[in-house]
VEXNUMI-956337 format. One record per residue (C-alpha): residue number from 1; residue in three letters; x, y, z. Coordinates in nm, 4 decimals, m for minus. Layout:
<pts>
- i  aa  xx  yy  zz
- NUM  ALA  X  Y  Z $
...
</pts>
This chain:
<pts>
- i  aa  xx  yy  zz
- 1  MET  m2.1450  m1.5709  2.1910 $
- 2  ALA  m2.3233  m1.2476  2.0943 $
- 3  LEU  m2.1654  m0.9298  1.9643 $
- 4  THR  m2.0571  m0.6890  2.2351 $
- 5  HIS  m2.0908  m0.3783  2.0176 $
- 6  PRO  m2.3793  m0.2467  1.8060 $
- 7  ASP  m2.3450  m0.3952  1.4572 $
- 8  PRO  m2.4012  m0.1376  1.1811 $
- 9  GLY  m2.5590  m0.3994  0.9558 $
- 10  ALA  m2.4499  m0.5679  0.6353 $
- 11  ASP  m2.5093  m0.2673  0.4100 $
- 12  ALA  m2.2541  m0.0589  0.6017 $
- 13  PHE  m1.9916  m0.3280  0.5440 $
- 14  ILE  m2.0866  m0.3688  0.1775 $
- 15  ASP  m2.0581  0.0055  0.1102 $
- 16  GLY  m1.7397  0.0789  m0.0844 $
- 17  CYS  m1.6728  m0.2813  m0.1853 $
- 18  ALA  m1.5981  m0.3723  m0.5450 $
- 19  HIS  m1.7523  m0.7186  m0.5109 $
- 20  VAL  m1.9283  m0.9187  m0.2403 $
- 21  GLU  m1.9861  m1.2920  m0.2763 $
- 22  THR  m2.2601  m1.2900  m0.1596 $
- 23  PRO  m2.4545  m1.0058  0.0075 $
- 24  SER  m2.7370  m1.2397  0.1059 $
- 25  GLU  m2.4965  m1.4716  0.2894 $
- 26  LEU  m2.3427  m1.1770  0.4742 $
- 27  ARG  m2.6851  m1.0512  0.5811 $
- 28  ALA  m2.7870  m1.3991  0.6988 $
- 29  ARG  m2.4755  m1.4521  0.9107 $
- 30  ILE  m2.4896  m1.1060  1.0642 $
- 31  ALA  m2.8563  m1.1678  1.1498 $
- 32  ARG  m2.7513  m1.4601  1.3696 $
- 33  GLY  m2.5903  m1.2135  1.6090 $
- 34  ALA  m2.2671  m1.4060  1.6631 $
- 35  PRO  m1.9263  m1.2524  1.5851 $
- 36  LEU  m1.7966  m1.3336  1.2382 $
- 37  ARG  m1.4433  m1.4623  1.1838 $
- 38  VAL  m1.2901  m1.2023  0.9510 $
- 39  LYS  m0.9416  m1.2023  0.8013 $
- 40  PHE  m0.7225  m0.9889  0.5824 $
- 41  GLY  m0.3940  m1.1329  0.4631 $
- 42  VAL  m0.0927  m0.9287  0.3613 $
- 43  ASP  0.2318  m1.0727  0.2298 $
- 44  PRO  0.5550  m0.9127  0.3555 $
- 45  THR  0.6879  m0.8599  0.0020 $
- 46  GLY  0.7954  m0.5054  0.0938 $
- 47  SER  0.8836  m0.3293  0.4161 $
- 48  GLU  0.6141  m0.0607  0.4008 $
- 49  LEU  0.2368  m0.0557  0.4051 $
- 50  HIS  0.0864  0.2195  0.1901 $
- 51  LEU  m0.2439  0.3896  0.1120 $
- 52  GLY  m0.3398  0.1007  m0.1158 $
- 53  HIS  m0.3274  m0.1361  0.1827 $
- 54  ALA  m0.5206  0.1193  0.3879 $
- 55  VAL  m0.8287  0.0785  0.1653 $
- 56  VAL  m0.8732  m0.2745  0.3005 $
- 57  LEU  m0.7467  m0.1993  0.6521 $
- 58  HIS  m1.0157  0.0697  0.6878 $
- 59  LYS  m1.2865  m0.1830  0.5981 $
- 60  MET  m1.1283  m0.4287  0.8399 $
- 61  GLN  m1.1492  m0.1726  1.1211 $
- 62  GLN  m1.5253  m0.1468  1.0604 $
- 63  PHE  m1.5542  m0.5138  1.1548 $
- 64  VAL  m1.3277  m0.4577  1.4556 $
- 65  ALA  m1.5430  m0.1689  1.5781 $
- 66  ALA  m1.8555  m0.3849  1.5458 $
- 67  GLY  m1.7048  m0.6513  1.7726 $
- 68  HIS  m1.6311  m0.9236  1.5189 $
- 69  THR  m1.3329  m1.1598  1.5531 $
- 70  VAL  m1.0723  m1.0098  1.3222 $
- 71  THR  m0.7384  m1.1587  1.2192 $
- 72  LEU  m0.4546  m0.9773  1.0460 $
- 73  LEU  m0.2785  m1.2601  0.8667 $
- 74  ILE  0.0866  m1.2082  0.7810 $
- 75  GLY  0.1641  m1.4255  0.4793 $
- 76  ASP  0.5161  m1.5301  0.5678 $
- 77  GLY  0.4432  m1.8711  0.4143 $
- 78  THR  0.2862  m1.7478  0.0916 $
- 79  ALA  0.5595  m1.4862  0.0517 $
- 80  LEU  0.7993  m1.7748  m0.0102 $
- 81  ILE  0.5988  m1.8381  m0.3296 $
- 82  GLY  0.5356  m1.4799  m0.4401 $
- 83  ASP  0.1894  m1.3458  m0.5217 $
- 84  PRO  0.1281  m1.3562  m0.9000 $
- 85  SER  m0.2025  m1.1654  m0.8740 $
- 86  GLY  m0.2344  m0.8863  m1.1276 $
- 87  ARG  0.1121  m0.9467  m1.2704 $
- 88  ASN  0.2281  m1.0210  m1.6237 $
- 89  ASP  0.5510  m1.1856  m1.5085 $
- 90  SER  0.6829  m1.4024  m1.2261 $
- 91  ARG  0.7389  m1.2420  m0.8865 $
- 92  PRO  1.0735  m1.3574  m0.7461 $
- 93  PRO  1.0240  m1.5591  m0.4250 $
- 94  LEU  1.1702  m1.3974  m0.1138 $
- 95  SER  1.4204  m1.5534  0.1226 $
- 96  ARG  1.3218  m1.6152  0.4841 $
- 97  GLU  1.5643  m1.3399  0.5881 $
- 98  GLU  1.3992  m1.0873  0.3545 $
- 99  ILE  1.0543  m1.1877  0.4799 $
- 100  ALA  1.1597  m1.1502  0.8442 $
- 101  GLU  1.2996  m0.8024  0.7800 $
- 102  ASN  0.9880  m0.6901  0.5943 $
- 103  MET  0.7590  m0.8238  0.8677 $
- 104  ARG  0.9403  m0.6360  1.1416 $
- 105  THR  0.7221  m0.3222  1.1417 $
- 106  TYR  0.4019  m0.4508  0.9773 $
- 107  THR  0.1939  m0.4520  1.2931 $
- 108  GLU  0.3166  m0.1043  1.3927 $
- 109  GLN  0.2146  0.0266  1.0518 $
- 110  ALA  m0.1233  m0.1483  1.0543 $
- 111  GLY  m0.1816  0.0046  1.3973 $
- 112  LYS  m0.2144  0.3443  1.2277 $
- 113  ILE  m0.5613  0.2224  1.1238 $
- 114  LEU  m0.6462  m0.0891  1.3255 $
- 115  ASP  m0.7238  m0.1115  1.6963 $
- 116  LEU  m0.4607  m0.3813  1.7430 $
- 117  GLY  m0.5783  m0.4525  2.0964 $
- 118  ARG  m0.8844  m0.6133  1.9398 $
- 119  VAL  m0.7110  m0.7801  1.6447 $
- 120  THR  m0.5368  m1.1164  1.6402 $
- 121  VAL  m0.2134  m1.1290  1.4388 $
- 122  ARG  m0.1342  m1.4704  1.2868 $
- 123  TYR  0.1275  m1.6055  1.0445 $
- 124  ASN  0.0281  m1.8573  0.7791 $
- 125  SER  0.3554  m2.0446  0.8141 $
- 126  GLU  0.1881  m2.1905  1.1262 $
- 127  TRP  m0.0114  m2.4319  0.9097 $
- 128  LEU  0.1489  m2.4110  0.5665 $
- 129  GLY  0.4806  m2.5178  0.7154 $
- 130  LYS  0.3174  m2.8314  0.8529 $
- 131  LEU  0.1606  m2.9503  0.5267 $
- 132  ASP  0.3167  m3.2817  0.4255 $
- 133  TYR  0.3402  m3.4226  0.0737 $
- 134  ALA  0.0156  m3.6195  0.1001 $
- 135  ALA  m0.1807  m3.3210  0.2319 $
- 136  LEU  m0.0466  m3.0973  m0.0465 $
- 137  ILE  m0.1490  m3.3497  m0.3116 $
- 138  LYS  m0.4967  m3.3647  m0.1563 $
- 139  LEU  m0.5249  m2.9871  m0.1819 $
- 140  LEU  m0.3965  m2.9697  m0.5397 $
- 141  ALA  m0.6443  m3.2401  m0.6451 $
- 142  GLN  m0.9309  m2.9994  m0.5676 $
- 143  THR  m0.8245  m2.7560  m0.8427 $
- 144  THR  m0.7808  m2.8127  m1.2151 $
- 145  VAL  m0.5322  m2.6569  m1.4536 $
- 146  ALA  m0.8293  m2.5212  m1.6506 $
- 147  GLN  m0.9470  m2.3371  m1.3402 $
- 148  MET  m0.6046  m2.1836  m1.2899 $
- 149  LEU  m0.5853  m2.0705  m1.6531 $
- 150  SER  m0.9276  m1.9081  m1.6210 $
- 151  ARG  m0.7685  m1.6559  m1.3877 $
- 152  GLU  m0.7061  m1.3418  m1.5908 $
- 153  ASP  m0.3381  m1.2903  m1.5144 $
- 154  PHE  m0.2488  m1.6551  m1.5747 $
- 155  ARG  m0.4615  m1.6623  m1.8910 $
- 156  ASN  m0.2977  m1.3501  m2.0313 $
- 157  ARG  0.0489  m1.4854  m1.9640 $
- 158  TYR  m0.0392  m1.8215  m2.1191 $
- 159  LEU  m0.1824  m1.6613  m2.4354 $
- 160  SER  0.1174  m1.4302  m2.4696 $
- 161  GLU  0.3530  m1.7269  m2.4139 $
- 162  THR  0.4987  m1.5605  m2.1044 $
- 163  PRO  0.6394  m1.8318  m1.8762 $
- 164  ILE  0.4328  m1.9441  m1.5768 $
- 165  ALA  0.6296  m2.1404  m1.3202 $
- 166  LEU  0.4485  m2.4308  m1.1535 $
- 167  HIS  0.5118  m2.2922  m0.8054 $
- 168  GLU  0.2948  m1.9901  m0.8936 $
- 169  PHE  m0.0094  m2.2172  m0.9128 $
- 170  LEU  0.0554  m2.2969  m0.5467 $
- 171  TYR  m0.0144  m1.9389  m0.4397 $
- 172  PRO  m0.3963  m1.9378  m0.4776 $
- 173  VAL  m0.4043  m2.2911  m0.3334 $
- 174  ALA  m0.2096  m2.1838  m0.0244 $
- 175  GLN  m0.4161  m1.8676  0.0217 $
- 176  ALA  m0.7385  m2.0659  m0.0089 $
- 177  TYR  m0.6132  m2.3096  0.2535 $
- 178  ASP  m0.5578  m2.0165  0.4920 $
- 179  SER  m0.9356  m1.9719  0.5041 $
- 180  VAL  m0.9830  m2.3405  0.5894 $
- 181  ALA  m0.7198  m2.3220  0.8658 $
- 182  LEU  m0.8933  m2.0196  1.0213 $
- 183  ALA  m1.2512  m2.1321  0.9389 $
- 184  CYS  m1.3191  m1.7846  0.8002 $
- 185  ASP  m1.6634  m1.6333  0.7644 $
- 186  VAL  m1.5366  m1.3280  0.5749 $
- 187  GLU  m1.2190  m1.2568  0.3794 $
- 188  LEU  m1.1171  m0.9032  0.2837 $
- 189  GLY  m0.8736  m0.8017  0.0120 $
- 190  GLY  m0.8088  m0.6143  m0.3081 $
- 191  ASP  m1.0187  m0.6709  m0.6172 $
- 192  ASP  m0.7348  m0.8710  m0.7770 $
- 193  GLN  m0.7754  m1.1422  m0.5109 $
- 194  LEU  m1.1295  m1.2534  m0.6021 $
- 195  PHE  m1.0202  m1.5750  m0.7779 $
- 196  ASN  m0.8260  m1.6860  m0.4689 $
- 197  PHE  m1.1169  m1.5988  m0.2393 $
- 198  LEU  m1.3648  m1.7975  m0.4496 $
- 199  LEU  m1.1280  m2.0934  m0.4542 $
- 200  ALA  m1.1307  m2.0835  m0.0738 $
- 201  ARG  m1.5104  m2.1237  m0.0785 $
- 202  THR  m1.4665  m2.4525  m0.2640 $
- 203  TYR  m1.1981  m2.5745  m0.0243 $
- 204  GLN  m1.4095  m2.4822  0.2778 $
- 205  THR  m1.7147  m2.6641  0.1424 $
- 206  ASN  m1.5024  m2.9731  0.0791 $
- 207  ALA  m1.3723  m2.9441  0.4368 $
- 208  GLY  m1.7261  m2.9329  0.5769 $
- 209  GLN  m1.7205  m2.5618  0.6573 $
- 210  LEU  m1.9568  m2.2871  0.5536 $
- 211  PRO  m1.8033  m2.1038  0.2551 $
- 212  GLN  m1.6628  m1.7626  0.3398 $
- 213  ILE  m1.8111  m1.4342  0.2180 $
- 214  CYS  m1.5640  m1.2739  m0.0235 $
- 215  MET  m1.5385  m0.8968  0.0058 $
- 216  THR  m1.3006  m0.7193  m0.2291 $
- 217  LEU  m1.2135  m0.3491  m0.2303 $
- 218  PRO  m1.1134  m0.1324  m0.5275 $
- 219  ILE  m0.7471  m0.1095  m0.6207 $
- 220  LEU  m0.6009  0.2370  m0.5571 $
- 221  GLU  m0.3953  0.3802  m0.8411 $
- 222  GLY  m0.0586  0.5234  m0.7461 $
- 223  THR  0.0580  0.8827  m0.7666 $
- 224  ASP  0.1297  0.8378  m1.1382 $
- 225  GLY  m0.2410  0.7736  m1.1966 $
- 226  VAL  m0.1619  0.4817  m1.4259 $
- 227  VAL  m0.0938  0.1584  m1.2373 $
- 228  ARG  m0.1826  0.0227  m0.8943 $
- 229  MET  0.0041  0.1686  m0.6016 $
- 230  GLY  0.3174  m0.0267  m0.5178 $
- 231  LYS  0.6662  0.0255  m0.3859 $
- 232  SER  0.8240  m0.1432  m0.6882 $
- 233  LYS  0.6561  0.1183  m0.9099 $
- 234  GLY  0.7752  0.4115  m0.6993 $
- 235  ASN  0.4200  0.5516  m0.6998 $
- 236  TYR  0.3222  0.4818  m0.3397 $
- 237  VAL  0.2482  0.6863  m0.0271 $
- 238  ALA  0.3601  0.4922  0.2810 $
- 239  LEU  0.1625  0.5052  0.6052 $
- 240  LEU  0.4676  0.5830  0.8184 $
- 241  GLU  0.6630  0.8179  0.5953 $
- 242  PRO  0.7080  1.1806  0.7079 $
- 243  ALA  0.4108  1.4163  0.6889 $
- 244  ARG  0.5795  1.6462  0.4368 $
- 245  ASP  0.6510  1.3539  0.2044 $
- 246  GLN  0.2936  1.2249  0.2310 $
- 247  PHE  0.1619  1.5699  0.1448 $
- 248  GLY  0.4018  1.6273  m0.1436 $
- 249  LYS  0.3404  1.2863  m0.2983 $
- 250  THR  m0.0365  1.3298  m0.2808 $
- 251  MET  m0.0029  1.6622  m0.4626 $
- 252  ARG  0.1466  1.4737  m0.7601 $
- 253  ILE  m0.1706  1.2810  m0.8460 $
- 254  PRO  m0.3485  1.3750  m1.1704 $
- 255  ASP  m0.6493  1.6028  m1.1281 $
- 256  GLU  m0.8837  1.3334  m1.2593 $
- 257  LEU  m0.7939  1.1122  m0.9624 $
- 258  ILE  m0.8789  1.3634  m0.6888 $
- 259  ALA  m1.2331  1.2341  m0.6357 $
- 260  ARG  m1.1227  0.8688  m0.6476 $
- 261  TRP  m0.8487  0.9298  m0.3897 $
- 262  ALA  m1.1006  1.1212  m0.1771 $
- 263  ARG  m1.3127  0.8053  m0.1777 $
- 264  LEU  m1.0404  0.5417  m0.1308 $
- 265  ALA  m0.7729  0.7278  0.0698 $
- 266  ASP  m0.9831  0.9773  0.2693 $
- 267  PHE  m1.2940  0.7517  0.2874 $
- 268  ARG  m1.5487  1.0181  0.1971 $
- 269  SER  m1.8964  0.9083  0.0894 $
- 270  GLN  m1.9616  0.8165  m0.2721 $
- 271  ALA  m2.2149  1.0976  m0.3039 $
- 272  GLU  m1.9635  1.3535  m0.1791 $
- 273  CYS  m1.6976  1.2254  m0.4190 $
- 274  ASP  m1.9366  1.2275  m0.7161 $
- 275  ALA  m2.0211  1.5904  m0.6400 $
- 276  LEU  m1.6509  1.6726  m0.6094 $
- 277  ALA  m1.5749  1.5158  m0.9481 $
- 278  ARG  m1.8559  1.7148  m1.1136 $
- 279  ALA  m1.7419  2.0405  m0.9535 $
- 280  ILE  m1.3841  1.9921  m1.0741 $
- 281  ARG  m1.5042  1.9104  m1.4269 $
- 282  ASP  m1.7316  2.2154  m1.4525 $
- 283  GLY  m1.4721  2.4478  m1.2985 $
- 284  THR  m1.6626  2.5471  m0.9845 $
- 285  ARG  m1.3869  2.4032  m0.7651 $
- 286  SER  m1.0136  2.4470  m0.8091 $
- 287  PRO  m0.8228  2.1189  m0.8594 $
- 288  LEU  m0.5208  2.2667  m0.6779 $
- 289  ASP  m0.7262  2.3719  m0.3752 $
- 290  GLU  m0.9097  2.0388  m0.3616 $
- 291  LYS  m0.5850  1.8459  m0.3937 $
- 292  LYS  m0.4358  2.0417  m0.1025 $
- 293  LYS  m0.7451  1.9706  0.1080 $
- 294  LEU  m0.7133  1.6024  0.0209 $
- 295  ALA  m0.3414  1.5908  0.1003 $
- 296  GLN  m0.3987  1.7684  0.4318 $
- 297  ALA  m0.6760  1.5245  0.5256 $
- 298  ILE  m0.4591  1.2220  0.4463 $
- 299  VAL  m0.1650  1.3535  0.6485 $
- 300  ALA  m0.3944  1.4407  0.9404 $
- 301  ARG  m0.5217  1.0827  0.9433 $
- 302  TYR  m0.1725  0.9395  0.9980 $
- 303  HIS  0.0187  1.2239  1.1686 $
- 304  GLY  m0.2403  1.4498  1.3289 $
- 305  ALA  m0.3933  1.7862  1.2397 $
- 306  GLY  m0.0930  1.9911  1.3495 $
- 307  ALA  0.1520  1.7993  1.1317 $
- 308  ALA  m0.0924  1.8254  0.8410 $
- 309  ARG  m0.1111  2.2044  0.8697 $
- 310  GLU  0.2684  2.2276  0.8887 $
- 311  ALA  0.3070  1.9992  0.5829 $
- 312  ARG  0.0669  2.2159  0.3827 $
- 313  ASP  0.2487  2.5337  0.4874 $
- 314  TYR  0.5825  2.3761  0.3925 $
- 315  PHE  0.4460  2.2773  0.0502 $
- 316  GLU  0.3046  2.6226  m0.0172 $
- 317  ARG  0.6297  2.7926  0.0842 $
- 318  THR  0.8767  2.5658  m0.0938 $
- 319  ILE  0.6791  2.4523  m0.3992 $
- 320  GLN  0.4214  2.7208  m0.4730 $
- 321  ARG  0.6255  3.0223  m0.3651 $
- 322  ARG  0.9646  2.8514  m0.4175 $
- 323  GLU  1.0984  2.9705  m0.0841 $
- 324  VAL  1.3915  2.7869  0.0731 $
- 325  PRO  1.2754  2.6346  0.4054 $
- 326  ALA  1.4274  2.7863  0.7163 $
- 327  ASP  1.4474  2.4528  0.8972 $
- 328  MET  1.6514  2.1921  0.7138 $
- 329  PRO  1.9091  1.9302  0.8078 $
- 330  GLU  2.2767  2.0177  0.7987 $
- 331  LEU  2.5652  1.8178  0.6539 $
- 332  ARG  2.9341  1.8788  0.7204 $
- 333  LEU  3.1334  1.8572  0.3943 $
- 334  GLY  3.4139  1.6476  0.5393 $
- 335  SER  3.6223  1.4782  0.2701 $
- 336  LEU  3.3502  1.5002  0.0055 $
- 337  GLU  3.4698  1.6603  m0.3153 $
- 338  LYS  3.2021  1.6154  m0.5799 $
- 339  VAL  2.8379  1.7203  m0.5815 $
- 340  ALA  2.7329  1.3602  m0.6497 $
- 341  ASP  2.9157  1.2539  m0.3332 $
- 342  VAL  2.7302  1.5169  m0.1309 $
- 343  ILE  2.3949  1.4040  m0.2733 $
- 344  VAL  2.4634  1.0448  m0.1651 $
- 345  ALA  2.5879  1.1523  0.1790 $
- 346  ALA  2.2684  1.3540  0.2278 $
- 347  GLY  2.0602  1.0443  0.1524 $
- 348  PHE  1.9068  1.1921  m0.1633 $
- 349  ALA  2.0364  0.9139  m0.3891 $
- 350  GLU  2.1318  0.5515  m0.3307 $
- 351  SER  2.4503  0.5636  m0.5392 $
- 352  LYS  2.6868  0.8035  m0.7139 $
- 353  ARG  2.5489  0.6849  m1.0457 $
- 354  ALA  2.1933  0.7739  m0.9384 $
- 355  ALA  2.3180  1.1107  m0.8090 $
- 356  ARG  2.4871  1.1915  m1.1404 $
- 357  GLN  2.1641  1.0995  m1.3187 $
- 358  LEU  1.9732  1.3489  m1.1028 $
- 359  ILE  2.2220  1.6196  m1.1989 $
- 360  SER  2.1885  1.5311  m1.5688 $
- 361  GLU  1.8100  1.5610  m1.5408 $
- 362  GLY  1.8366  1.9141  m1.3999 $
- 363  ALA  1.6985  1.8103  m1.0615 $
- 364  VAL  1.9896  1.9494  m0.8567 $
- 365  ARG  2.0506  2.3085  m0.7453 $
- 366  VAL  2.3126  2.4695  m0.5227 $
- 367  ASP  2.1947  2.7964  m0.3690 $
- 368  GLY  1.9199  2.8029  m0.6305 $
- 369  VAL  2.1539  2.7614  m0.9297 $
- 370  PRO  2.0799  2.4498  m1.1394 $
- 371  LEU  2.3697  2.2170  m1.2129 $
- 372  GLY  2.4163  2.0366  m1.5424 $
- 373  GLU  2.7560  1.8684  m1.5160 $
- 374  PRO  2.7291  1.5211  m1.3542 $
- 375  ALA  3.0961  1.5279  m1.2489 $
- 376  ALA  3.0753  1.8787  m1.0967 $
- 377  ARG  3.2917  1.9422  m0.7912 $
- 378  TRP  3.1597  2.1065  m0.4742 $
- 379  THR  3.3052  2.4563  m0.4937 $
- 380  ALA  3.1079  2.6522  m0.2340 $
- 381  ALA  3.3485  2.8062  0.0156 $
- 382  GLY  3.0830  2.8764  0.2779 $
- 383  PRO  2.7497  2.7251  0.3835 $
- 384  ALA  2.5339  2.6432  0.0799 $
- 385  VAL  2.1889  2.4910  0.0264 $
- 386  LEU  2.1778  2.1741  m0.1815 $
- 387  GLN  1.8341  2.1121  m0.3310 $
- 388  VAL  1.7337  1.7886  m0.5064 $
- 389  GLY  1.3937  1.7946  m0.6706 $
- 390  SER  1.1310  2.0203  m0.5218 $
- 391  ARG  1.1177  1.8937  m0.1646 $
- 392  ARG  1.4635  1.7831  m0.0499 $
- 393  PHE  1.7003  2.0370  0.1019 $
- 394  VAL  2.0178  2.0191  0.3073 $
- 395  ARG  2.2496  2.2936  0.4271 $
- 396  VAL  2.6070  2.1893  0.3486 $
- 397  LEU  2.8609  2.3340  0.5904 $
- 398  PRO  3.2306  2.3764  0.5103 $
- 399  ASN  3.4890  2.2014  0.7242 $
- 400  GLU  3.5783  2.3702  1.0488 $
- 401  ARG  3.9193  2.5331  1.0560 $
</pts>
């Protein structure tokens, strides 16, 4: 079967990748004119997809637009193991209940980027759950312990005498088998997945298949500018979170990451991003202005241009000019007596202990007056504005008489 859409050519797919194994194989298969079987796997280890996932999803959509056969693989089977990639400790395996809850909105979130009408969604429990003891032994026999310890994260943990549980070695084996089960031509993922992708090439060759082309994308640093974006680090920007939150979080990134985020989160060309980085360094462009343009572009991508303009206006009013927003949620005081209780009721902290910590850190204001006493009582007799941090506001109303 031939492609039904004009293919942009191998170089368009290669652009932006951190590694391609191998470009010549990709060019040869595209030249045949038949749709390639492309997959991207994501484990439901959290309930939200973020801008780090979007780097790969954007590349995936390029294959969709060109008419290739694209599969979004939900790793409900591999999530039972826990992905050790890029970690210096063991990731706790998830229960089936946790996995099911996390999977619930994955396709909706991915649909912010992917044309889901042209994407097949699969779950790797379909085949991993059917592997019997003999089949698992056959798979494990294709990989040596030396190979596993050549992987950087496993090697570092071994040399530092950090425990490595045996089940963690199953993760790259299971992921590699996914490619055999789907007879993949191309696998997409983050740069930390290259070892697993290369292992799949070996498994496919042993299974009599053509080895897949491995295409990895750069890892996006989180808003702290230090480590990879992730929910567990608290440095992520989720695809479905409110426009104002997306804008505000993006404004937190260090200035030196503006050009990199422009490349990986706004998908500008490398040449444009190189010029942007130079202009910020030599002072011909304002980091603040460029960061606001970047934040507005990211919000527009996921919420539309109107929401992006409103989010920028909200940021400039409340953060830059320190104005209290006119539109904010309201909370009736009820039986609440302490400020910490009000913070929790407003959804600004998960517990009273966390709320008291926010007060101790000076992050809480009532009608613009900072609080410093964690056990402070709510004393406002009339309506009052509770502010936590720079972006969270609620108007607290007294009880009706």
